[in-house]
C-alpha positions in Angstrom: 60.0 -49.7 -66.2 60.8 -46.6 -65.2 57.8 -45.3 -66.9 56.2 -47.5 -64.8 57.6 -45.9 -62.1 57.0 -42.6 -62.6 53.5 -43.1 -63.3 53.3 -44.8 -59.9 54.6 -41.6 -58.3 52.9 -39.5 -60.3 49.7 -41.6 -59.5 50.0 -41.1 -55.8 50.3 -37.4 -56.6 48.0 -36.7 -58.7 45.3 -38.0 -56.1 44.6 -36.8 -53.0 44.5 -38.9 -49.9 41.4 -39.8 -48.1 41.6 -40.6 -44.6 39.3 -42.8 -43.3 37.8 -42.1 -39.9 34.6 -43.5 -37.8 32.0 -41.7 -38.1 30.6 -41.3 -34.6 26.5 -41.8 -34.5 25.1 -38.7 -32.6 21.6 -40.6 -33.1 19.9 -43.0 -30.4 18.3 -46.2 -32.3 15.1 -46.4 -30.5 13.5 -49.0 -32.3 15.7 -51.7 -31.9 15.8 -53.0 -27.9 17.5 -56.2 -26.7 13.8 -57.9 -25.6 16.0 -60.6 -23.2 17.8 -57.5 -21.2 14.2 -56.3 -20.7 12.7 -59.1 -19.6 15.6 -60.0 -17.4 15.4 -56.2 -15.6 11.7 -56.7 -15.4 12.2 -60.2 -13.6 14.3 -59.1 -10.9 12.4 -56.4 -10.4 9.2 -58.2 -9.9 11.2 -61.0 -7.9 12.8 -57.7 -5.3 9.0 -56.9 -5.4 7.7 -59.9 -4.2 10.6 -60.7 -1.6 9.8 -57.2 0.2 5.8 -57.8 0.2 6.6 -61.3 1.5 8.6 -59.6 4.3 6.3 -56.8 5.1 3.5 -59.5 5.3 6.0 -61.9 7.8 6.7 -58.2 9.9 3.0 -57.3 10.1 2.3 -61.2 11.9 4.9 -60.9 14.2 4.0 -57.4 15.3 0.1 -58.0 15.5 1.5 -61.5 17.5 3.8 -60.1 19.8 1.0 -57.0 20.8 -1.8 -60.3 21.4 1.1 -62.2 23.5 1.7 -58.8 25.5 -2.2 -58.5 26.0 -2.5 -62.1 27.0 0.7 -62.0 29.6 -1.0 -58.9 30.9 -4.2 -60.2 31.3 -2.1 -63.3 33.2 -0.3 -61.0 35.8 -4.0 -59.3 36.3 -5.8 -63.0 37.3 -2.7 -64.4 38.9 -2.8 -60.8 41.7 -6.8 -61.1 41.6 -6.3 -65.2 42.6 -4.2 -64.4 45.6 -6.6 -61.6 46.8 -8.9 -63.9 46.6 -7.0 -66.7 48.5 -6.3 -63.9 50.9 -10.2 -63.3 51.4 -11.0 -67.1 51.6 -8.5 -68.0 53.9 -9.4 -64.6 56.3 -13.4 -65.6 55.9 -13.2 -69.4 56.2 -10.7 -69.0 59.5 -12.9 -71.6 62.4 -12.6 -69.1 64.1 -14.5 -66.2 62.3 -17.0 -69.6 61.1 -17.5 -70.1 64.4 -17.9 -66.5 65.8 -20.5 -65.2 62.8 -22.6 -68.3 63.0 -23.3 -67.6 67.2 -24.2 -63.8 65.8 -26.7 -65.5 63.8 -27.6 -67.9 66.5 -26.6 -71.4 65.5 -24.3 -73.4 67.8 -22.2 -76.4 67.8 -23.6 -79.2 69.9 -21.8 -81.4 72.4 -21.0 -84.6 71.2 -22.7 -86.5 74.1 -26.0 -84.6 72.9 -28.2 -87.1 71.0 -30.9 -84.9 70.2 -29.1 -83.5 67.5 -28.0 -86.9 66.2 -29.0 -87.7 62.4 -30.0 -91.3 62.7 -31.1 -93.4 59.5 -33.6 -96.3 59.5 -34.5 -98.5 56.9 -38.4 -99.4 56.6 -39.3 -102.0 54.5 -42.9 -102.8 53.4 -45.2 -99.9 51.8 -45.7 -96.6 53.3 -49.2 -98.1 55.5 -47.9 -100.7 56.8 -44.5 -99.1 57.8 -46.7 -95.9 59.5 -48.3 -98.9 61.4 -45.5 -100.4 63.1 -43.2 -97.7 63.5 -42.5 -95.4 66.6 -44.2 -92.6 66.6 -40.8 -90.2 65.8 -40.6 -92.1 63.0 -43.7 -91.2 61.5 -43.8 -87.9 62.4 -40.7 -85.8 61.6 -37.4 -85.6 62.8 -36.8 -86.7 66.4 -37.0 -83.7 68.7 -34.7 -83.2 71.7 -37.1 -85.1 74.6 -37.6 -88.8 72.6 -36.4 -91.8 73.2 -33.5 -93.6 70.7 -35.2 -96.4 68.9 -34.4 -99.9 69.3 -31.7 -101.2 67.3 -33.0 -103.8 64.7 -31.8 -107.8 65.2 -31.4 -108.3 61.5 -28.9 -106.5 59.5 -29.2 -104.4 56.1 -28.2 -107.1 54.1 -30.5 -109.7 55.5 -33.2 -107.5 55.4 -32.5 -106.9 51.6 -32.5 -110.4 51.2 -35.6 -111.3 52.3 -37.5 -108.3 50.5 -36.3 -109.6 47.0 -37.2 -113.1 47.7 -40.7 -111.6 48.9 -41.0 -109.5 45.6 -39.5 -112.6 43.4 -42.3 -115.2 44.8 -45.3 -112.7 45.1 -43.9 -110.4 42.2 -43.8 -106.5 41.8 -47.8 -105.4 42.4 -47.6 -106.5 46.2 -45.9 -103.6 47.2 -43.3 -105.6 49.0 -40.2 -102.8 47.6 -41.2 -99.2 48.4 -40.1 -96.5 45.5 
């Protein structure tokens, strides 16, 4: 046993102790890349770029709409002021006193209510134009009534009665009789 101990002791002394240390690798491995991490980084950068592009697009749309709104509001204000000016001019030009003065300067006048020469009178004429000319007074055939003519006598039948009689005549004789004047 003793010999075994000596051999152990001597074996330790005879050998040089080897120190194991980690080797520092100074070379970078260029051939091995983790594809998952590269794909993740690329997808993240793509999403950030897409979000930035969408933001810029929305911001430019908002700016263009804001510009258009400002332009329309300025046009609205301009038209409002123009309407107010036109209303003031219309009130000044359309006043009764101004219209009367302008009419008198052009030779027009307002007739009095008792002046029958300037009244409009409408008369219903039945039959064709030749029959109307034969039985009508001269002022009805010649044209508008002048200041010296007499007023026509009012008709004894009403308008609806005359229309009813004309319709009956037309139904009995047909449209070729000339009872209705177009």
